[in-house]
Structure formats: C-alpha cells, structure tokens
FIKOLZA-1660 file (N, C-alpha, C; in steps of 0.1 Angstrom, whole numbers, plus 5000, padded with zeros to 4 digits):
% residues 135
   i   px   py   pz ch aa at
   1 4487 8811 5377  A  M  N
   1 4488 8817 5365  A  M CA
   1 4486 8835 5367  A  M  C
   2 4489 8839 5384  A  L  N
   2 4497 8848 5386  A  L CA
   2 4512 8850 5382  A  L  C
   3 4518 8837 5383  A  N  N
   3 4531 8840 5387  A  N CA
   3 4535 8844 5372  A  N  C
   4 4525 8838 5364  A  K  N
   4 4525 8840 5347  A  K CA
   4 4524 8858 5342  A  K  C
   5 4519 8868 5346  A  I  N
   5 4514 8877 5344  A  I CA
   5 4525 8879 5356  A  I  C
   6 4528 8880 5368  A  D  N
   6 4540 8893 5372  A  D CA
   6 4551 8886 5364  A  D  C
   7 4552 8876 5363  A  T  N
   7 4566 8877 5355  A  T CA
   7 4566 8884 5339  A  T  C
   8 4550 8880 5332  A  E  N
   8 4553 8893 5317  A  E CA
   8 4553 8912 5322  A  E  C
   9 4545 8913 5336  A  I  N
   9 4547 8921 5333  A  I CA
   9 4561 8930 5340  A  I  C
  10 4566 8920 5350  A  A  N
  10 4581 8929 5356  A  A CA
  10 4588 8929 5341  A  A  C
  11 4589 8914 5329  A  F  N
  11 4596 8915 5325  A  F CA
  11 4596 8931 5315  A  F  C
  12 4584 8934 5310  A  V  N
  12 4580 8947 5302  A  V CA
  12 4585 8958 5312  A  V  C
  13 4585 8960 5321  A  Q  N
  13 4587 8975 5329  A  Q CA
  13 4604 8973 5325  A  Q  C
  14 4612 8960 5332  A  N  N
  14 4629 8958 5336  A  N CA
  14 4628 8965 5312  A  N  C
  15 4621 8963 5308  A  A  N
  15 4627 8963 5290  A  A CA
  15 4627 8977 5287  A  A  C
  16 4612 8983 5297  A  L  N
  16 4610 8997 5290  A  L CA
  16 4617 9004 5296  A  L  C
  17 4624 9004 5309  A  N  N
  17 4633 9012 5312  A  N CA
  17 4644 9007 5306  A  N  C
  18 4649 8999 5307  A  L  N
  18 4661 8997 5301  A  L CA
  18 4662 9006 5288  A  L  C
  19 4650 9006 5280  A  R  N
  19 4647 9012 5263  A  R CA
  19 4650 9029 5264  A  R  C
  20 4642 9033 5278  A  A  N
  20 4647 9042 5284  A  A CA
  20 4659 9051 5288  A  A  C
  21 4663 9044 5297  A  R  N
  21 4680 9043 5297  A  R CA
  21 4683 9048 5285  A  R  C
  22 4691 9037 5277  A  R  N
  22 4692 9038 5260  A  R CA
  22 4689 9050 5254  A  R  C
  23 4680 9051 5255  A  H  N
  23 4677 9066 5247  A  H CA
  23 4685 9077 5251  A  H  C
  24 4683 9071 5261  A  E  N
  24 4693 9088 5275  A  E CA
  24 4708 9090 5267  A  E  C
  25 4714 9076 5269  A  I  N
  25 4728 9065 5264  A  I CA
  25 4726 9076 5247  A  I  C
  26 4720 9074 5237  A  L  N
  26 4718 9079 5222  A  L CA
  26 4717 9094 5226  A  L  C
  27 4706 9099 5229  A  A  N
  27 4708 9112 5230  A  A CA
  27 4717 9124 5231  A  A  C
  28 4722 9118 5244  A  A  N
  28 4736 9117 5246  A  A CA
  28 4748 9122 5235  A  A  C
  29 4753 9112 5232  A  N  N
  29 4757 9104 5219  A  N CA
  29 4762 9119 5208  A  N  C
  30 4743 9123 5208  A  I  N
  30 4738 9131 5196  A  I CA
  30 4738 9144 5199  A  I  C
  31 4739 9149 5213  A  A  N
  31 4740 9157 5215  A  A CA
  31 4753 9164 5210  A  A  C
  32 4763 9153 5217  A  N  N
  32 4777 9157 5223  A  N CA
  32 4788 9154 5209  A  N  C
  33 4782 9155 5195  A  S  N
  33 4791 9151 5185  A  S CA
  33 4796 9158 5175  A  S  C
  34 4800 9172 5180  A  D  N
  34 4812 9177 5182  A  D CA
  34 4820 9184 5189  A  D  C
  35 4812 9172 5200  A  T  N
  35 4824 9173 5214  A  T CA
  35 4840 9167 5215  A  T  C
  36 4850 9174 5218  A  P  N
  36 4864 9171 5213  A  P CA
  36 4866 9155 5218  A  P  C
  37 4868 9145 5215  A  N  N
  37 4874 9134 5224  A  N CA
  37 4865 9129 5233  A  N  C
  38 4851 9131 5229  A  Y  N
  38 4839 9125 5237  A  Y CA
  38 4838 9112 5227  A  Y  C
  39 4833 9098 5236  A  K  N
  39 4832 9085 5231  A  K CA
  39 4820 9080 5228  A  K  C
  40 4815 9077 5222  A  A  N
  40 4799 9075 5218  A  A CA
  40 4803 9060 5223  A  A  C
  41 4786 9062 5232  A  R  N
  41 4790 9046 5244  A  R CA
  41 4777 9040 5238  A  R  C
  42 4774 9023 5243  A  D  N
  42 4760 9022 5239  A  D CA
  42 4755 9013 5253  A  D  C
  43 4741 9008 5249  A  L  N
  43 4744 8994 5263  A  L CA
  43 4738 8982 5255  A  L  C
  44 4746 8977 5264  A  D  N
  44 4742 8960 5254  A  D CA
  44 4734 8961 5258  A  D  C
  45 4719 8959 5256  A  F  N
  45 4706 8953 5255  A  F CA
  45 4704 8943 5261  A  F  C
  46 4702 8934 5257  A  A  N
  46 4704 8918 5266  A  A CA
  46 4713 8913 5273  A  A  C
  47 4720 8919 5279  A  A  N
  47 4729 8916 5288  A  A CA
  47 4721 8923 5296  A  A  C
  48 4715 8935 5295  A  A  N
  48 4711 8945 5309  A  A CA
  48 4701 8945 5312  A  A  C
  49 4685 8932 5300  A  L  N
  49 4682 8935 5303  A  L CA
  49 4677 8918 5314  A  L  C
  50 4690 8909 5312  A  N  N
  50 4692 8897 5314  A  N CA
  50 4695 8895 5327  A  N  C
  51 4707 8904 5330  A  S  N
  51 4705 8907 5344  A  S CA
  51 4692 8910 5352  A  S  C
  52 4686 8923 5347  A  A  N
  52 4672 8932 5353  A  A CA
  52 4666 8914 5360  A  A  C
  53 4666 8908 5349  A  M  N
  53 4653 8895 5350  A  M CA
  53 4659 8891 5362  A  M  C
  54 4672 8885 5361  A  G  N
  54 4681 8878 5375  A  G CA
  54 4681 8860 5369  A  G  C
  55 4684 8856 5378  A  A  N
  55 4685 8842 5369  A  A CA
  55 4674 8833 5375  A  A  C
  56 4666 8833 5381  A  Q  N
  56 4654 8833 5389  A  Q CA
  56 4643 8839 5377  A  Q  C
  57 4644 8845 5364  A  G  N
  57 4635 8855 5358  A  G CA
  57 4624 8868 5368  A  G  C
  58 4623 8864 5378  A  G  N
  58 4622 8876 5390  A  G CA
  58 4634 8890 5380  A  G  C
  59 4625 8910 5387  A  P  N
  59 4634 8912 5394  A  P CA
  59 4648 8916 5397  A  P  C
  60 4650 8921 5398  A  L  N
  60 4672 8921 5403  A  L CA
  60 4671 8928 5414  A  L  C
  61 4677 8918 5418  A  K  N
  61 4676 8923 5439  A  K CA
  61 4694 8932 5440  A  K  C
  62 4688 8940 5441  A  L  N
  62 4696 8952 5449  A  L CA
  62 4702 8943 5460  A  L  C
  63 4717 8946 5468  A  A  N
  63 4717 8943 5481  A  A CA
  63 4717 8963 5491  A  A  C
  64 4712 8961 5500  A  R  N
  64 4714 8972 5513  A  R CA
  64 4726 8972 5514  A  R  C
  65 4741 8977 5514  A  T  N
  65 4748 8982 5524  A  T CA
  65 4750 8992 5536  A  T  C
  66 4741 8997 5533  A  D  N
  66 4740 9006 5542  A  D CA
  66 4722 9015 5543  A  D  C
  67 4718 9016 5554  A  G  N
  67 4702 9024 5563  A  G CA
  67 4697 9028 5551  A  G  C
  68 4711 9042 5547  A  G  N
  68 4698 9054 5537  A  G CA
  68 4702 9051 5528  A  G  C
  69 4707 9035 5516  A  H  N
  69 4704 9031 5500  A  H CA
  69 4692 9028 5498  A  H  C
  70 4688 9030 5488  A  L  N
  70 4671 9035 5483  A  L CA
  70 4674 9013 5484  A  L  C
  71 4664 9014 5483  A  D  N
  71 4663 8994 5483  A  D CA
  71 4662 8992 5469  A  D  C
  72 4661 9003 5455  A  G  N
  72 4655 8999 5444  A  G CA
  72 4651 8987 5434  A  G  C
  73 4636 8986 5449  A  A  N
  73 4625 8977 5441  A  A CA
  73 4623 8977 5421  A  A  C
  74 4621 8968 5419  A  G  N
  74 4619 8972 5406  A  G CA
  74 4622 8983 5396  A  G  C
  75 4634 8982 5403  A  A  N
  75 4643 8996 5389  A  A CA
  75 4654 8982 5383  A  A  C
  76 4653 8988 5370  A  A  N
  76 4668 8981 5358  A  A CA
  76 4668 8992 5357  A  A  C
  77 4685 8988 5364  A  T  N
  77 4696 8998 5364  A  T CA
  77 4709 8990 5350  A  T  C
  78 4706 9003 5339  A  A  N
  78 4720 9002 5332  A  A CA
  78 4735 8990 5332  A  A  C
  79 4737 8997 5347  A  G  N
  79 4752 8992 5357  A  G CA
  79 4758 8992 5348  A  G  C
  80 4768 8979 5345  A  G  N
  80 4784 8978 5340  A  G CA
  80 4782 8976 5324  A  G  C
  81 4762 8976 5319  A  H  N
  81 4764 8976 5304  A  H CA
  81 4768 8983 5299  A  H  C
  82 4765 8996 5298  A  V  N
  82 4770 9008 5290  A  V CA
  82 4783 9008 5288  A  V  C
  83 4791 9007 5274  A  K  N
  83 4798 9006 5268  A  K CA
  83 4802 9015 5256  A  K  C
  84 4809 9012 5255  A  F  N
  84 4824 9027 5243  A  F CA
  84 4816 9020 5229  A  F  C
  85 4812 9021 5219  A  R  N
  85 4816 9021 5206  A  R CA
  85 4824 9022 5200  A  R  C
  86 4829 9010 5190  A  S  N
  86 4838 9009 5182  A  S CA
  86 4836 9027 5174  A  S  C
  87 4842 9030 5167  A  S  N
  87 4843 9035 5157  A  S CA
  87 4845 9031 5145  A  S  C
  88 4834 9037 5136  A  V  N
  88 4841 9033 5119  A  V CA
  88 4855 9046 5122  A  V  C
  89 4850 9054 5118  A  Q  N
  89 4858 9068 5110  A  Q CA
  89 4860 9077 5119  A  Q  C
  90 4865 9075 5136  A  P  N
  90 4866 9088 5142  A  P CA
  90 4872 9098 5138  A  P  C
  91 4868 9110 5142  A  S  N
  91 4873 9127 5139  A  S CA
  91 4886 9127 5141  A  S  C
  92 4894 9139 5140  A  L  N
  92 4911 9142 5143  A  L CA
  92 4903 9147 5156  A  L  C
  93 4894 9152 5158  A  D  N
  93 4896 9157 5172  A  D CA
  93 4894 9150 5182  A  D  C
  94 4893 9131 5182  A  G  N
  94 4892 9120 5188  A  G CA
  94 4880 9117 5190  A  G  C
  95 4868 9122 5187  A  N  N
  95 4854 9118 5184  A  N CA
  95 4848 9106 5178  A  N  C
  96 4841 9104 5185  A  T  N
  96 4840 9086 5179  A  T CA
  96 4824 9090 5174  A  T  C
  97 4820 9101 5177  A  V  N
  97 4803 9096 5170  A  V CA
  97 4797 9097 5159  A  V  C
  98 4788 9092 5153  A  D  N
  98 4786 9091 5136  A  D CA
  98 4770 9101 5139  A  D  C
  99 4767 9109 5136  A  P  N
  99 4755 9112 5138  A  P CA
  99 4747 9103 5124  A  P  C
 100 4749 9099 5119  A  D  N
 100 4740 9088 5110  A  D CA
 100 4742 9076 5118  A  D  C
 101 4748 9069 5123  A  V  N
 101 4752 9056 5132  A  V CA
 101 4736 9064 5141  A  V  C
 102 4745 9069 5150  A  E  N
 102 4733 9073 5164  A  E CA
 102 4719 9075 5163  A  E  C
 103 4714 9081 5145  A  R  N
 103 4706 9086 5149  A  R CA
 103 4698 9072 5147  A  R  C
 104 4705 9066 5139  A  A  N
 104 4693 9054 5131  A  A CA
 104 4690 9041 5143  A  A  C
 105 4705 9044 5156  A  H  N
 105 4697 9035 5163  A  H CA
 105 4683 9040 5178  A  H  C
 106 4689 9050 5172  A  F  N
 106 4672 9059 5181  A  F CA
 106 4663 9056 5181  A  F  C
 107 4665 9060 5168  A  T  N
 107 4650 9053 5154  A  T CA
 107 4647 9036 5161  A  T  C
 108 4658 9032 5163  A  E  N
 108 4656 9015 5164  A  E CA
 108 4649 9013 5178  A  E  C
 109 4655 9019 5180  A  N  N
 109 4655 9019 5204  A  N CA
 109 4638 9028 5203  A  N  C
 110 4632 9037 5196  A  A  N
 110 4625 9042 5196  A  A CA
 110 4614 9029 5195  A  A  C
 111 4614 9022 5184  A  L  N
 111 4608 9016 5177  A  L CA
 111 4599 9004 5185  A  L  C
 112 4616 9000 5191  A  Q  N
 112 4614 8987 5201  A  Q CA
 112 4601 8991 5216  A  Q  C
 113 4609 9007 5219  A  Y  N
 113 4597 9007 5230  A  Y CA
 113 4587 9009 5226  A  Y  C
 114 4584 9017 5216  A  Q  N
 114 4568 9017 5213  A  Q CA
 114 4562 9003 5211  A  Q  C
 115 4572 8992 5203  A  F  N
 115 4566 8976 5206  A  F CA
 115 4562 8973 5222  A  F  C
 116 4573 8975 5230  A  L  N
 116 4568 8975 5245  A  L CA
 116 4557 8983 5251  A  L  C
 117 4555 8991 5245  A  L  N
 117 4545 8997 5249  A  L CA
 117 4531 8987 5249  A  L  C
 118 4529 8988 5231  A  D  N
 118 4517 8981 5227  A  D CA
 118 4520 8968 5232  A  D  C
 119 4526 8958 5241  A  R  N
 119 4526 8947 5245  A  R CA
 119 4523 8951 5254  A  R  C
 120 4524 8955 5270  A  A  N
 120 4520 8964 5277  A  A CA
 120 4507 8961 5282  A  A  C
 121 4501 8975 5267  A  A  N
 121 4485 8976 5267  A  A CA
 121 4476 8959 5263  A  A  C
 122 4486 8956 5251  A  S  N
 122 4477 8941 5251  A  S CA
 122 4478 8931 5262  A  S  C
 123 4486 8924 5266  A  T  N
 123 4490 8926 5285  A  T CA
 123 4476 8926 5291  A  T  C
 124 4478 8936 5292  A  F  N
 124 4465 8946 5305  A  F CA
 124 4451 8947 5300  A  F  C
 125 4450 8941 5286  A  K  N
 125 4437 8938 5277  A  K CA
 125 4437 8930 5278  A  K  C
 126 4441 8918 5276  A  R  N
 126 4436 8906 5278  A  R CA
 126 4433 8902 5292  A  R  C
 127 4443 8906 5301  A  M  N
 127 4438 8903 5318  A  M CA
 127 4428 8911 5319  A  M  C
 128 4422 8919 5313  A  G  N
 128 4409 8928 5319  A  G CA
 128 4398 8922 5309  A  G  C
 129 4395 8915 5297  A  Q  N
 129 4387 8904 5289  A  Q CA
 129 4385 8895 5299  A  Q  C
 130 4395 8889 5307  A  A  N
 130 4396 8875 5313  A  A CA
 130 4386 8882 5330  A  A  C
 131 4386 8890 5327  A  L  N
 131 4382 8895 5345  A  L CA
 131 4366 8898 5335  A  L  C
 132 4369 8900 5328  A  G  N
 132 4351 8905 5324  A  G CA
 132 4343 8894 5326  A  G  C
 133 4352 8883 5319  A  A  N
 133 4347 8872 5313  A  A CA
 133 4339 8865 5329  A  A  C
 134 4350 8867 5336  A  Q  N
 134 4346 8860 5352  A  Q CA
 134 4331 8861 5357  A  Q  C
 135 4321 8877 5356  A  Q  N
 135 4313 8881 5359  A  Q CA
 135 4305 8879 5355  A  Q  C
% end
C-alpha cells in the first residue's frame, strides 16, 4: 500500500517539475520571439517523464562522480530531452518562434500543470480520509 502511495507521489512530483521546466522553456521562446537567429525549443515531456521515473517506476538516480556534486534526489531534470522545434514558416532573420504556437503550447502546459496540482491534492485528501477512518 505504501509503495503505491510513494509511486503516485513520485510520479506527480516528477511530472510537476517537468511541467515547470517546460513552462520556463516556452516562456523563453516567447521572450525571444524577436531575437534574430533564435531557435524555438521544447521539451519532449513523455520521454523526460519516462527517464525521470526510471525503469523501476521510481525516481531517477543520478550518479555522483565527484564529492562536491549534489545528489539530485527527487529532482526531475529535462536533461537531453530539450529539442529544437521545427518551424512552419521561419522569419527572414532566422528566428523560428511562432508566438501564436508558443502561446498555445504555454496555455496547454498550464492546464496540464493545474491538472497535476489537482491530482496531488486529491491524493493527499484520500490519504487524509483513510487516516481519519482509522481513528
């Protein structure tokens, strides 16, 4: 039972971290929509989440190659899952950001982030109800 709760919380935590990282990437795209030669980037969310959850379904374990490195416990990083997005119509200055596309992705990501927050709240509410029933 506790393993299922731990897996659920780890999933939501990793997904929230990755959604926040994608938000940063999309915001950078919007902010650089007028920057010459800026290439739009995006996060391959599914691949990053699979990597963050690891093969066993738990959090990603990072290798520490030096004593000064942080252990990275519980940190879901985007790593190599940030990719350049192909442009439908690049501008003459080489910029591949389409502000309308970026705003649509930004809004979708915000909705997904809110869904994950609601899922976390629901999980903790169910846990509280289960503990309350035990008393």
